[in-house]
SERO-4910 file (N, C-alpha, C, O; in steps of 0.05 Angstrom, whole numbers):
BEGIN
 pado doro    nc1    nc2    nc3   cac1   cac2   cac3    cc1    cc2    cc3    oc1    oc2    oc3
  Met    A     16    -28      4     -2     -1      2     11     25      2     26     29     21
  Ser    A      9     44    -18     27     68    -16     21     86      6      3     78     21
  Gly    A     31    108     10     24    127     28     -1    136     31    -13    141     51
  Thr    A     -8    140      2    -31    160     -4    -66    139     -7    -89    147     -9
  Glu    A    -55    114     -5    -84     99    -13    -95     95     19    -81     92     39
  Thr    A   -120     96     16   -136     89     37   -150     59     36   -162     51     16
  Glu    A   -146     45     57   -152     15     51   -182      9     62   -189     22     82
  Arg    A   -198     -8     51   -221    -13     60   -215    -44     77   -200    -61     69
  Thr    A   -232    -43    102   -230    -64    117   -244    -89    112   -266    -82    105
  Pro    A   -243   -117    111   -263   -135    101   -295   -129    106   -312   -142     94
  Leu    A   -302   -107    126   -326   -107    136   -338    -78    122   -356    -66    134
  Phe    A   -328    -68     99   -332    -45     90   -360    -39     79   -373    -18     81
  Asp    A   -365    -62     68   -400    -70     55   -416    -75     77   -439    -66     77
  Phe    A   -406    -92    100   -423    -86    121   -433    -61    136   -456    -57    145
  His    A   -410    -43    137   -415    -18    151   -435      1    128   -454     15    135
  Ser    A   -426     -3    104   -446     10     79   -470      2     86   -486     20     91
  Ala    A   -478    -21     86   -506    -33     83   -524    -26    108   -548    -31    108
  Arg    A   -510    -10    135   -523     -5    158   -524     27    156   -538     40    171
  Gly    A   -509     38    136   -517     66    142   -496     83    155   -502    104    166
  Ala    A   -469     73    156   -451     75    175   -442    108    161   -446    114    137
  Arg    A   -432    123    178   -417    146    170   -387    143    165   -372    149    184
  Met    A   -380    136    145   -348    125    146   -330    154    143   -336    175    131
  Val    A   -305    148    158   -287    168    156   -259    152    154   -257    129    162
  Glu    A   -233    167    139   -212    160    147   -202    156    168   -210    171    186
  Phe    A   -185    139    176   -174    139    200   -153    112    199   -160     90    192
  Ala    A   -129    120    208   -100    112    206   -103     87    180   -102     62    181
  Ser    A   -107    108    156   -103     98    132   -124     76    125   -117     61    107
  His    A   -145     73    135   -167     61    131   -191     74    131   -192     95    143
  Phe    A   -219     61    116   -243     75    118   -253     58    139   -251     34    139
  Met    A   -264     74    160   -273     60    181   -298     72    191   -296     97    191
  Pro    A   -329     62    204   -345     71    210   -345     91    237   -341     84    260
  Leu    A   -349    111    231   -350    134    250   -374    128    271   -369    122    294
  Gln    A   -400    129    260   -420    122    280   -443    110    256   -437    111    232
  Tyr    A   -464    101    264   -487     89    250   -507    108    258   -506    127    274
  Pro    A   -527     99    243   -556    123    243   -567    123    274   -582    141    282
  Ala    A   -560    105    289   -570    113    316   -551    134    335   -557    141    358
  Gly    A   -532    140    323   -513    154    334   -494    150    353   -499    129    364
  Met    A   -468    164    367   -454    157    386   -457    149    413   -446    133    428
  Leu    A   -482    168    417   -489    164    448   -513    143    450   -520    137    473
  Glu    A   -524    133    430   -537    106    437   -518     85    431   -522     63    442
  Glu    A   -497     86    413   -483     64    414   -468     60    438   -465     36    445
  His    A   -459     77    451   -443     76    474   -464     65    489   -460     41    493
  Arg    A   -484     74    499   -505     62    514   -510     32    512   -511     15    529
  Arg    A   -512     32    484   -519      4    485   -493    -18    491   -499    -42    497
  Thr    A   -471    -11    489   -452    -22    492   -454    -29    519   -454    -53    527
  Arg    A   -455     -6    535   -453     -9    569   -477    -27    574   -472    -45    591
  Gln    A   -499    -27    565   -528    -45    575   -521    -71    564   -520    -90    580
  Ala    A   -517    -77    539   -520    -97    522   -493   -105    511   -475   -112    526
  Ala    A   -491   -103    487   -463   -115    468   -456    -97    449   -477    -89    437
  Gly    A   -439    -89    441   -428    -72    421   -413    -90    398   -395   -104    408
  Leu    A   -415    -91    376   -398   -106    360   -384    -83    345   -396    -65    333
  Phe    A   -355    -84    347   -338    -61    336   -323    -77    310   -322   -102    311
  Asp    A   -314    -65    289   -294    -70    269   -263    -59    279   -260    -35    281
  Ile    A   -248    -74    283   -223    -69    294   -198    -81    269   -175    -84    277
  Ser    A   -202    -85    252   -189    -94    229   -167    -80    220   -145    -90    215
  His    A   -175    -51    219   -143    -36    215   -123    -43    235   -100    -41    229
  Met    A   -129    -51    260   -105    -61    272    -85    -81    262    -93    -98    246
  Gly    A    -60    -83    271    -42   -104    258    -39   -122    268    -27   -119    289
  Gln    A    -45   -146    262    -36   -174    270    -14   -183    260    -10   -182    236
  Ile    A      8   -197    280     36   -203    275     40   -230    286     40   -233    311
  Thr    A     43   -246    274     54   -270    284     83   -275    279     96   -271    258
  Leu    A     94   -286    311    128   -288    306    130   -319    315    119   -331    334
  Arg    A    147   -329    298    153   -355    303    179   -365    301    192   -359    281
  Pro    A    191   -383    323    219   -391    313    221   -408    290    210   -430    287
  Lys    A    241   -395    272    251   -414    250    267   -435    255    267   -456    243
  Ser    A    288   -428    281    304   -451    294    304   -442    324    298   -419    332
  Gly    A    309   -462    338    310   -457    371    282   -464    378    267   -474    362
  Ser    A    275   -459    404    251   -457    422    235   -436    423    245   -413    421
  Ile    A    209   -440    426    191   -417    429    202   -402    455    199   -378    458
  Glu    A    216   -420    477    228   -398    500    245   -383    488    241   -359    495
  Glu    A    264   -385    472    284   -374    464    270   -348    445    281   -326    447
  Leu    A    249   -351    429    235   -326    417    223   -312    444    224   -287    443
  Cys    A    215   -319    461    202   -299    482    227   -287    493    226   -263    497
  Leu    A    252   -299    499    271   -285    506    281   -263    496    289   -244    508
  Ala    A    279   -266    468    289   -246    444    269   -223    450    279   -200    453
  Val    A    242   -227    451    223   -212    451    228   -187    471    226   -163    468
  Glu    A    236   -207    496    237   -189    524    256   -168    521    258   -150    538
  Arg    A    272   -168    498    293   -149    494    290   -123    481    307   -106    477
  Leu    A    259   -125    473    242   -102    464    218    -91    479    205    -71    473
  Leu    A    214   -105    498    195    -95    517    198   -107    548    209   -128    553
  Pro    A    188    -91    568    188    -98    590    175   -113    604    175   -108    628
  Ser    A    162   -134    595    142   -150    596    156   -180    611    180   -183    611
  Asp    A    141   -197    620    149   -229    624    135   -246    596    113   -257    592
  Val    A    153   -243    585    140   -256    555    146   -289    561    132   -307    551
  Leu    A    167   -295    578    183   -324    578    155   -334    600    145   -356    595
  Gly    A    147   -320    619    131   -335    633    105   -327    632     92   -327    652
  Leu    A     96   -321    613     65   -325    602     59   -353    592     73   -367    578
  Ala    A     37   -358    601     24   -391    597     16   -389    566      7   -369    553
  Thr    A     21   -413    559      2   -418    532    -27   -411    539    -38   -413    561
  Gly    A    -37   -404    517    -60   -397    514    -71   -370    533    -95   -365    537
  Arg    A    -51   -354    543    -58   -325    554    -44   -304    541    -23   -307    528
  Gln    A    -57   -283    547    -43   -260    529    -36   -237    554    -40   -242    577
  Arg    A    -26   -214    545    -23   -190    562    -18   -170    551    -13   -172    527
  Tyr    A    -17   -145    563    -13   -121    554     11   -114    562     21   -118    584
  Gly    A     24   -101    538     53    -92    538     64    -70    526     48    -60    511
  Leu    A     83    -60    527     93    -35    520    125    -40    503    147    -49    513
  Leu    A    119    -30    476    145    -33    459    161     -3    467    152     16    455
  Thr    A    178      0    482    195     22    497    218     30    475    228     13    461
  Asn    A    226     58    475    249     60    459    275     71    477    274     71    501
  Glu    A    298     79    462    321     85    482    316    110    503    331    115    521
  Arg    A    292    123    497    291    147    517    271    143    535    264    162    548
  Ala    A    259    117    539    243    108    553    218    109    544    203     96    557
  Gly    A    208    124    524    187    129    515    172    108    503    185     87    500
  Ile    A    146    108    495    130     86    486    129     84    454    115     98    439
  Arg    A    141     69    449    138     64    416    112     53    408    102     61    387
  Asp    A    101     38    421     70     31    419     64     14    436     82      1    446
  Asp    A     36      9    443     31     -6    467     12    -23    454     -7    -14    441
  Ile    A     20    -53    459      8    -77    446     -6   -103    464     -1   -105    488
  Met    A    -20   -119    452    -26   -146    465    -14   -163    454    -12   -164    429
  Phe    A     -3   -184    474     12   -208    460      8   -235    476     15   -239    499
  Ala    A     -2   -250    458    -12   -278    465      7   -303    458     16   -306    435
  Arg    A     12   -319    479     27   -342    472      8   -366    466     -8   -377    482
  Arg    A     13   -373    437      9   -398    434     26   -424    431     50   -423    434
  Ala    A     16   -446    425     34   -472    426     59   -468    421     77   -474    437
  Asn    A     65   -455    396     95   -455    385     96   -426    372    109   -422    351
  His    A     83   -405    386     86   -383    368     75   -361    389     63   -366    410
  Leu    A     81   -337    379     71   -310    393     56   -294    373     64   -288    350
  Val    A     32   -287    386     15   -268    367     15   -241    381     13   -240    405
  Leu    A     18   -217    363     17   -188    371     -4   -176    357    -10   -181    334
  Val    A    -16   -158    373    -35   -146    362    -28   -115    367    -29   -106    390
  Val    A    -20    -98    344     -8    -71    343    -27    -49    339    -49    -53    329
  Asn    A    -18    -23    346    -38      1    341    -34      6    305    -12      7    294
  Ala    A    -60      9    290    -61     15    264    -45     32    255    -33     27    234
  Ala    A    -39     59    268    -17     75    255      7     67    257     25     79    244
  Gln    A     15     42    278     41     39    279     42     11    267     62     -2    274
  Arg    A     30      3    256     35    -30    248     55    -32    227     68    -53    230
  Glu    A     62    -18    209     82    -20    191    108    -10    207    126    -26    206
  Ala    A    110     13    220    137     11    233    143     -4    253    167     -9    256
  Asp    A    122    -18    276    127    -37    284    139    -64    278    153    -78    293
  Ala    A    128    -69    251    139    -96    238    164    -89    226    181   -107    226
  Glu    A    171    -69    218    201    -59    212    217    -64    234    238    -77    233
  Tyr    A    206    -52    256    230    -52    280    233    -80    289    254    -87    300
  Leu    A    210    -97    284    218   -129    295    231   -137    280    249   -150    291
  Arg    A    232   -137    252    252   -146    230    281   -143    237    300   -160    237
  Ala    A    280   -112    242    309   -103    250    321   -111    274    345   -113    276
  Glu    A    302   -116    299    319   -120    325    318   -149    332    334   -156    349
  Leu    A    298   -171    320    294   -198    322    319   -208    316    335   -196    302
  Pro    A    324   -231    326    344   -245    310    335   -264    288    312   -272    286
  Ala    A    357   -270    270    345   -278    244    330   -308    251    312   -317    237
  Ser    A    337   -318    270    316   -347    279    290   -339    285    273   -357    288
  Ala    A    283   -316    287    251   -306    284    237   -306    259    248   -294    241
  Asp    A    215   -316    256    198   -315    231    177   -297    236    157   -305    249
  Ile    A    179   -270    225    159   -251    228    141   -244    210    146   -226    193
  Glu    A    113   -257    211     94   -254    191     72   -233    194     59   -235    215
  Thr    A     65   -216    180     43   -193    186     18   -205    173     17   -222    154
  His    A      0   -196    184    -30   -203    171    -44   -179    163    -68   -178    167
  Phe    A    -32   -160    150    -48   -134    145    -67   -136    125    -56   -133    103
  Gly    A    -89   -140    124   -111   -134    104   -118   -169    102   -141   -175    101
  Glu    A   -101   -186    103   -114   -211     97   -131   -223    121   -149   -240    116
  Arg    A   -125   -211    151   -146   -223    171   -158   -199    176   -152   -178    165
  Ala    A   -176   -203    193   -198   -178    205   -198   -189    237   -191   -211    245
  Leu    A   -205   -172    249   -209   -166    278   -237   -155    291   -241   -130    292
  Leu    A   -250   -169    297   -277   -161    310   -278   -154    337   -258   -166    346
  Ala    A   -290   -142    355   -294   -138    383   -322   -136    389   -339   -121    379
  Leu    A   -322   -157    409   -358   -160    419   -358   -149    447   -347   -164    464
  Gln    A   -365   -130    454   -363   -117    483   -388   -109    495   -406    -97    481
  Gly    A   -392   -116    525   -414   -107    538   -423   -132    552   -415   -153    543
  Pro    A   -439   -130    574   -452   -147    593   -465   -172    579   -466   -195    588
  Ser    A   -473   -163    558   -491   -189    541   -473   -201    519   -483   -218    504
  Ala    A   -447   -192    515   -431   -203    494   -424   -233    502   -422   -248    482
  Glu    A   -421   -243    526   -422   -269    528   -439   -287    517   -433   -302    499
  Asp    A   -468   -284    530   -492   -293    521   -494   -296    489   -502   -317    480
  Ala    A   -486   -274    470   -492   -275    449   -468   -294    436   -472   -308    416
  Leu    A   -444   -293    448   -426   -308    429   -429   -337    441   -419   -355    428
  Ala    A   -439   -342    458   -442   -366    472   -461   -387    458   -459   -411    457
  Arg    A   -481   -367    445   -501   -381    431   -492   -398    406   -504   -416    395
  His    A   -469   -388    402   -460   -398    373   -432   -414    381   -423   -433    368
  Val    A   -421   -405    401   -393   -421    412   -397   -426    443   -393   -408    459
  Pro    A   -406   -449    452   -414   -449    479   -391   -449    499   -392   -440    523
  Glu    A   -372   -457    488   -346   -460    505   -334   -433    511   -316   -431    528
  Val    A   -341   -417    501   -331   -385    510   -337   -382    539   -321   -370    554
  Arg    A   -363   -396    550   -368   -385    577   -350   -395    595   -353   -384    617
  Ser    A   -333   -408    595   -312   -416    614   -287   -404    610   -268   -409    626
  Met    A   -283   -390    591   -262   -372    586   -252   -347    610   -268   -332    619
  Arg    A   -231   -346    615   -227   -319    635   -213   -302    623   -200   -306    602
  Phe    A   -216   -277    638   -205   -248    624   -169   -259    618   -153   -270    633
  Met    A   -167   -250    589   -139   -250    578   -135   -279    571   -111   -285    567
  Glu    A   -151   -298    568   -149   -319    562   -152   -316    526   -162   -297    513
  Val    A   -141   -337    518   -138   -337    482   -146   -366    480   -134   -383    494
  Arg    A   -165   -373    466   -180   -405    453   -177   -403    422   -180   -382    410
  Asp    A   -171   -422    411   -182   -433    390   -209   -442    388   -214   -463    401
  Val    A   -230   -431    373   -255   -439    366   -268   -434    338   -256   -421    321
  Thr    A   -293   -445    334   -302   -448    308   -332   -433    308   -352   -440    320
  Leu    A   -330   -410    291   -355   -394    290   -367   -391    270   -355   -374    257
  Ala    A   -392   -400    254   -403   -392    233   -389   -412    215   -392   -409    190
  Gly    A   -373   -435    225   -360   -453    208   -326   -447    200   -313   -461    186
  Phe    A   -317   -424    213   -297   -415    207   -277   -419    234   -285   -419    257
  Pro    A   -254   -423    228   -233   -418    250   -232   -391    255   -235   -371    241
  Cys    A   -227   -394    286   -228   -362    298   -210   -360    320   -209   -382    331
  Ile    A   -200   -349    327   -176   -341    352   -195   -317    368   -200   -294    361
  Ala    A   -201   -332    392   -220   -320    411   -206   -307    439   -198   -324    456
  Ala    A   -204   -283    443   -191   -272    466   -208   -261    483   -226   -246    474
  Arg    A   -208   -266    512   -233   -249    524   -219   -229    539   -211   -233    562
  Ser    A   -216   -202    522   -208   -168    526   -226   -157    509   -244   -165    495
  Gly    A   -214   -131    513   -224   -111    500   -215    -80    506   -195    -76    519
  Tyr    A   -228    -64    499   -220    -32    503   -241    -17    510   -241      7    504
  Thr    A   -257    -27    520   -281    -13    530   -288     -7    557   -303     10    565
  Gly    A   -272    -28    575   -282    -25    604   -301    -50    612   -304    -57    636
  Glu    A   -311    -60    593   -330    -77    594   -319   -108    587   -300   -112    571
  Asp    A   -333   -126    601   -330   -156    593   -328   -159    565   -339   -139    554
  Gly    A   -318   -177    547   -320   -182    525   -297   -200    511   -282   -216    523
  Phe    A   -298   -195    479   -285   -218    470   -272   -204    445   -288   -188    435
  Glu    A   -249   -205    432   -237   -201    406   -231   -225    389   -218   -244    397
  Leu    A   -244   -224    360   -246   -246    351   -224   -248    320   -234   -237    301
  Ala    A   -204   -257    318   -187   -255    299   -197   -278    274   -198   -302    277
  Ile    A   -202   -266    254   -214   -283    234   -197   -280    206   -181   -261    203
  Ser    A   -202   -297    189   -195   -293    163   -212   -272    150   -235   -270    156
  Ala    A   -199   -252    128   -219   -232    121   -241   -243    106   -263   -232    106
  Asp    A   -237   -265     91   -267   -277     81   -289   -287     97   -310   -291     85
  Ala    A   -286   -292    126   -300   -299    148   -309   -273    159   -329   -277    174
  Ala    A   -302   -250    158   -308   -227    169   -340   -222    167   -355   -220    186
  Gly    A   -348   -221    140   -375   -213    136   -394   -233    148   -410   -226    166
  Pro    A   -392   -260    137   -411   -274    154   -409   -279    177   -428   -292    187
  Ile    A   -385   -272    195   -390   -270    225   -400   -253    238   -411   -258    259
  Ala    A   -398   -226    225   -412   -202    232   -438   -201    229   -453   -190    246
  Glu    A   -446   -212    206   -475   -219    201   -490   -230    218   -512   -222    224
  Leu    A   -477   -254    228   -488   -274    247   -490   -264    275   -511   -268    287
  Leu    A   -470   -252    287   -470   -235    309   -492   -214    310   -506   -209    329
  Ala    A   -492   -201    285   -505   -176    285   -540   -181    285   -556   -162    286
  Glu    A   -547   -206    284   -574   -219    283   -580   -221    313   -604   -226    319
  Glu    A   -565   -220    332   -570   -224    361   -582   -201    370   -571   -180    365
  Asp    A   -606   -203    383   -624   -181    392   -607   -158    409   -612   -134    409
  Cys    A   -586   -169    422   -578   -154    440   -549   -141    433   -535   -127    448
  Val    A   -544   -149    406   -519   -135    394   -521   -113    375   -535   -114    355
  Phe    A   -507    -93    380   -508    -72    364   -484    -60    343   -464    -57    357
  Pro    A   -479    -54    321   -457    -49    314   -453    -16    324   -472     -1    328
  Val    A   -427    -11    328   -416      8    340   -392     23    322   -377      7    309
  Gly    A   -387     49    321   -370     60    306   -340     71    322   -335     62    345
  Leu    A   -328     83    314   -300     92    327   -315    115    350   -309    113    374
  Gly    A   -332    133    341   -332    153    363   -341    143    384   -331    152    404
  Ala    A   -360    122    389   -368    111    414   -346     93    432   -344     90    456
  Arg    A   -329     81    409   -311     67    423   -288     89    433   -274     79    451
  Asp    A   -281    111    428   -265    131    436   -283    137    467   -270    136    489
  Thr    A   -307    143    466   -315    155    496   -318    129    513   -324    132    537
  Leu    A   -316    105    504   -321     81    522   -294     79    531   -294     72    555
  Arg    A   -271     82    522   -246     79    529   -240     98    547   -229     93    568
  Leu    A   -246    120    539   -242    145    556   -252    146    580   -238    156    597
  Glu    A   -278    137    588   -289    130    610   -273    111    631   -271    113    655
  Ala    A   -262     90    610   -247     69    626   -223     74    635   -210     57    648
  Gly    A   -212     98    627   -184    107    633   -164     95    614   -141     97    622
  Leu    A   -167     84    594   -153     74    576   -136     92    553   -147    109    540
  Cys    A   -110     86    551    -89    105    538   -102    101    508   -115     80    503
  Leu    A    -97    123    487    -98    121    468    -70    129    457    -58    150    463
  His    A    -62    110    442    -30    116    431    -36    136    412    -57    137    399
  Gly    A    -15    154    410    -14    184    398    -28    200    404    -32    219    389
  Asn    A    -42    199    430    -56    220    448    -47    220    475    -35    239    486
  Asp    A    -52    198    486    -47    196    512    -14    190    521      2    198    538
  Ile    A    -15    172    496     20    163    505     35    165    478     21    164    458
  Asp    A     58    166    474     70    169    453    107    161    457    117    150    477
  Glu    A    120    170    435    146    163    439    166    182    464    188    178    474
  Asp    A    148    199    466    162    215    491    143    214    516    140    232    531
  Thr    A    133    194    517    117    187    544    133    165    555    141    146    541
  Thr    A    139    167    586    143    139    592    121    123    614    101    130    626
  Pro    A    134    100    613    105     85    629    100     89    651     78     83    660
  Thr    A    124    104    668    119    114    691    102    135    698     88    136    718
  Glu    A    106    158    675     89    184    671     61    174    666     41    187    674
  Ala    A     59    150    652     31    142    636     15    127    658     -8    119    654
  Gly    A     28    124    680     14    103    700     13     72    696      1     56    710
  Leu    A     33     68    670     32     45    664     57     21    674     61      0    664
  Ala    A     70     32    695     92     23    707     87     -9    719    104    -26    725
  Trp    A     53    -11    719     46    -41    731     53    -57    707     53    -81    712
  Thr    A     58    -50    682     65    -73    660     92    -83    661    103    -98    645
  Ile    A    100    -73    680    129    -79    685    132    -99    708    138    -87    729
  Pro    A    130   -127    712    129   -144    731    159   -143    746    176   -128    738
  Ser    A    166   -162    771    185   -160    787    206   -171    775    228   -164    783
  Val    A    204   -189    754    220   -214    744    233   -196    722    252   -205    709
  Arg    A    222   -166    717    240   -151    696    254   -124    709    272   -112    697
  Arg    A    247   -118    730    257    -96    749    278   -100    760    286   -123    761
  Gln    A    294    -79    770    314    -83    780    318   -108    801    297   -114    813
  Gly    A    339   -123    807    342   -146    823    324   -166    817    319   -182    835
  Gly    A    312   -167    796    291   -191    783    313   -211    766    336   -205    759
  Val    A    299   -238    760    312   -258    750    321   -244    724    345   -246    718
  Arg    A    307   -232    709    317   -222    685    306   -190    682    286   -178    673
  Glu    A    325   -184    691    325   -148    697    330   -139    677    350   -149    666
  Gly    A    318   -120    666    322    -97    646    333   -111    620    328   -135    616
  Gly    A    348    -96    600    359   -116    581    337    -97    553    340   -102    530
  Phe    A    322    -80    561    299    -70    538    302    -39    541    306    -26    561
  Pro    A    300    -30    514    300     -7    508    297     10    528    276      5    541
  Gly    A    309     30    537    307     53    563    305     43    592    300     57    612
  Ser    A    310     21    592    309      5    624    321     21    642    305     30    659
  Glu    A    340     28    645    355     49    660    340     76    668    337     83    691
  Leu    A    331     87    650    316    110    657    290     99    670    285    107    693
  Ile    A    271     81    657    250     74    671    253     61    699    235     62    716
  Phe    A    275     52    703    280     39    733    284     68    750    274     72    773
  Arg    A    297     85    739    306    108    754    283    123    759    281    135    781
  Glu    A    262    125    740    241    141    748    222    123    768    212    135    787
  Ile    A    218     99    765    205     82    784    215     88    817    200     88    837
  Val    A    238     92    817    248     98    847    249    125    854    248    132    877
  Asp    A    251    144    834    248    177    838    229    186    831    222    205    844
  Gly    A    216    180    812    187    191    808    195    207    776    218    210    768
  Ser    A    174    214    764    175    223    743    165    253    741    152    264    760
  Arg    A    172    267    716    171    298    717    145    308    718    138    330    724
  Arg    A    126    283    708     88    296    706     77    258    707     92    239    703
  Arg    A     50    257    713     42    241    715      4    242    701    -11    261    704
  Arg    A      0    218    687    -23    218    677    -46    222    699    -41    213    721
  Ile    A    -68    234    695    -90    239    714   -116    240    700   -117    244    676
  Gly    A   -138    236    716   -168    241    707   -175    268    711   -167    277    732
  Leu    A   -189    284    697   -198    313    702   -228    317    695   -234    312    672
  Val    A   -246    325    711   -271    333    712   -275    364    706   -259    378    719
  Pro    A   -287    373    695   -298    401    694   -316    404    717   -326    386    729
  Glu    A   -318    432    722   -335    433    742   -360    444    726   -382    445    737
  Gly    A   -358    451    705   -385    458    688   -389    441    667   -374    422    668
  Arg    A   -403    442    649   -407    429    626   -389    428    599   -391    413    580
  Ala    A   -376    444    603   -358    451    574   -338    429    578   -325    426    598
  Pro    A   -337    414    555   -310    390    550   -285    401    550   -280    423    540
  Met    A   -268    388    560   -243    397    556   -222    376    541   -215    355    550
  Arg    A   -216    386    522   -207    375    499   -176    371    497   -163    385    513
  Arg    A   -161    353    479   -135    352    474   -123    375    466   -132    389    449
  Ser    A    -99    380    478    -84    404    477    -95    426    495    -83    447    495
  Ala    A   -112    424    507   -123    444    526   -102    452    553    -98    435    570
  Leu    A    -91    476    554    -65    476    578    -83    480    603   -103    493    608
  Ile    A    -65    461    619    -69    462    651    -59    480    670    -34    482    670
  Phe    A    -71    494    684    -64    517    704    -64    511    732    -82    496    740
  Ala    A    -49    519    748    -49    513    774    -74    527    790    -89    518    807
  Asn    A    -74    552    779    -97    569    782   -107    593    765    -93    601    746
  Asp    A   -125    603    770   -134    630    748   -117    650    741   -120    663    720
  Asp    A    -95    654    759    -78    671    755    -49    664    747    -31    680    741
  Ala    A    -49    638    747    -16    625    737     -9    637    709    -26    644    693
  Arg    A     18    637    706     23    646    680     36    627    664     39    631    640
  Glu    A     46    602    677     57    576    665     38    554    666     31    546    688
  Pro    A     28    543    646     21    517    651     33    495    665     58    492    665
  Val    A     17    480    675     27    457    696     23    433    678     41    416    681
  Gly    A      5    428    659      4    409    642    -15    410    623    -29    430    623
  Ser    A    -19    390    606    -47    393    584    -61    369    582    -51    347    586
  Val    A    -87    372    575   -101    355    568    -92    335    537    -86    345    515
  Thr    A    -94    309    544    -88    293    523   -116    279    510   -117    278    486
  Ser    A   -136    270    526   -162    265    512   -188    274    528   -189    274    553
  Gly    A   -208    283    513   -224    296    528   -258    294    510   -262    291    486
  Gly    A   -274    296    528   -305    292    511   -327    288    528   -321    287    552
  Tyr    A   -349    286    523   -372    282    540   -369    245    551   -365    228    534
  Gly    A   -372    242    571   -377    211    580   -405    204    585   -415    208    608
  Pro    A   -420    192    565   -445    189    567   -457    171    596   -478    173    608
  Ser    A   -438    155    600   -444    136    624   -440    150    645   -452    142    666
  Val    A   -424    172    644   -411    182    677   -432    208    679   -437    217    701
  Gly    A   -444    220    654   -466    239    651   -455    266    651   -468    285    659
  Gly    A   -430    269    643   -418    298    638   -389    291    623   -380    269    615
  Pro    A   -376    319    622   -349    315    608   -329    308    619   -326    320    640
  Val    A   -308    289    611   -284    276    626   -260    280    609   -263    284    585
  Ser    A   -236    281    621   -219    280    604   -194    267    620   -194    256    642
  Met    A   -170    272    599   -147    254    617   -124    267    605   -124    272    581
  Gly    A   -100    272    622    -77    294    613    -59    290    633    -61    273    651
  Tyr    A    -38    306    631    -14    301    647     -9    325    664     -9    346    652
  Val    A     -3    326    690     -1    349    705     29    346    721     37    323    725
  Val    A     45    368    731     64    362    752     57    341    775     33    337    782
  Pro    A     81    327    785     67    306    801     60    313    830     50    296    845
  Glu    A     65    341    837     54    352    865     20    365    858      9    378    875
  Leu    A     11    362    839    -15    371    831    -34    345    827    -58    347    829
  Ala    A    -20    317    819    -34    293    811    -49    280    834    -48    256    837
  Val    A    -61    295    850    -75    286    872   -106    287    863   -116    308    854
  Pro    A   -121    263    866   -148    268    862   -164    291    882   -161    293    907
  Gly    A   -176    303    869   -192    330    885   -181    348    887   -192    365    900
  Thr    A   -152    357    875   -136    383    868   -151    397    850   -156    386    829
  Ser    A   -159    421    856   -162    446    839   -147    453    819   -123    456    826
  Val    A   -152    456    792   -135    468    773   -152    490    757   -174    497    765
  His    A   -143    498    737   -158    519    715   -146    501    689   -124    490    686
  Val    A   -170    503    671   -161    499    644   -172    519    625   -193    531    627
  Asp    A   -149    520    600   -155    542    580   -173    527    561   -167    506    551
  Val    A   -197    542    558   -215    529    539   -221    551    522   -232    571    531
  Arg    A   -215    548    500   -217    575    477   -218    603    491   -236    620    488
  Gly    A   -194    607    509   -190    630    524   -196    635    547   -184    651    560
  Arg    A   -217    620    556   -225    621    579   -218    604    601   -227    581    599
  Arg    A   -201    611    624   -196    591    644   -219    581    658   -234    597    670
  Leu    A   -224    553    656   -250    544    677   -234    524    697   -212    512    695
  Pro    A   -250    524    714   -245    507    740   -251    474    730   -266    464    713
  Ala    A   -236    466    745   -239    435    742   -223    423    769   -211    438    784
  Arg    A   -224    392    775   -217    383    792   -198    357    780   -204    347    758
  Ile    A   -176    346    795   -161    317    787   -179    302    792   -194    308    810
  Ala    A   -181    279    777   -202    259    786   -188    227    782   -171    223    764
  Lys    A   -195    210    798   -185    185    803   -190    172    770   -208    178    755
  Leu    A   -174    158    766   -177    140    744   -180    110    748   -167     99    766
  Pro    A   -200     94    731   -218    100    717   -243    121    721   -251    127    743
  Phe    A   -253    130    703   -286    143    712   -301    124    719   -317    127    737
  Leu    A   -299     98    704   -319     82    715   -305     56    721   -283     54    709
  Glu    A   -311     38    736   -294      9    744   -304     -6    724   -328     -9    718
  Pro    A   -281    -18    714   -282    -39    692   -300    -65    703   -304    -73    726
  Arg    A   -308    -71    685   -329   -105    689   -321   -126    672   -335   -137    655
  Tyr    A   -290   -132    677   -277   -148    669   -286   -179    679   -292   -180    702
  Arg    A   -289   -201    666   -290   -233    677   -262   -237    690   -242   -242    677
  Arg    A   -265   -236    715   -236   -245    728   -232   -272    728   -211   -282    720
  Asn    A   -251   -285    738   -255   -316    741   -273   -331    729   -274   -355    733
***
């Protein structure tokens, strides 16, 4: 694909037939919303089940050409500060690809299968991530990308299990972050119990030709509603989940982002497999000494949304900003505007009063605990 082409996901016709408003996102035509509108799509996901097309994201398979899967896991650990070796077969984790400045190159999901690893990476980063893996992993690692040839669906919400289990009964026994091979509508499918909404649900990796039939089958369920990018963003914002390119990027460290929990003790200082990943010494230093800023939740005292790039001030008279907003909008389930951003550590305390510049006016707000809504993942 050239840099000017916009791709269609395998579900383009599915969206068009349902009257979706299509937009370009990460070089793909994606549904922003359907005729019901973003607020209704958000509400239906929280109360029933939303069906999302996330096929624009990158799926990458890593296999050992020679050597063992354990040796491949150790090689991958040189690129991200996660416990890849200790991940059990059939499980997945959230992790961070870091750079030498301790910034976040990308945030990913990685799963361990019997003899390979499967990575799901962000759409805007997928080509760069694949190139990076090819450059940094040893020649003994086979790197296979599935950009365009596979699809990815997400079924999210309290009714997601019932809707999927009517066709695949065994998903009822799956735990949070479990990955399993199943058959859906006659097609092989990799089901993961995870998502990006704060709700229980599943992500389904399938072949491109299976996408349409599976989406049609799930959409026939009374409790399932197609959902676009707009509601996906408000759902993840209420859940306090980061969007790469907004809330985290190559200049954001895991400690600043509140994501140091992704670095387990085995990879930290004194751990059995301490460090060895890009930026490790800087990250270790921040874990001990603290970072220059911290990600926070932000709730306005009024009704005006506080959106990305808005500057945050300690008070109405302060001359210099103490931080900025990275994501913001109306939270339908919260019932008001919510934002995320970064401030200096001394102000990153829930309840602290600040002011935010909104179109030239400094409006009062307070620092809030994240997430805005407690997640409802299936833990057992």
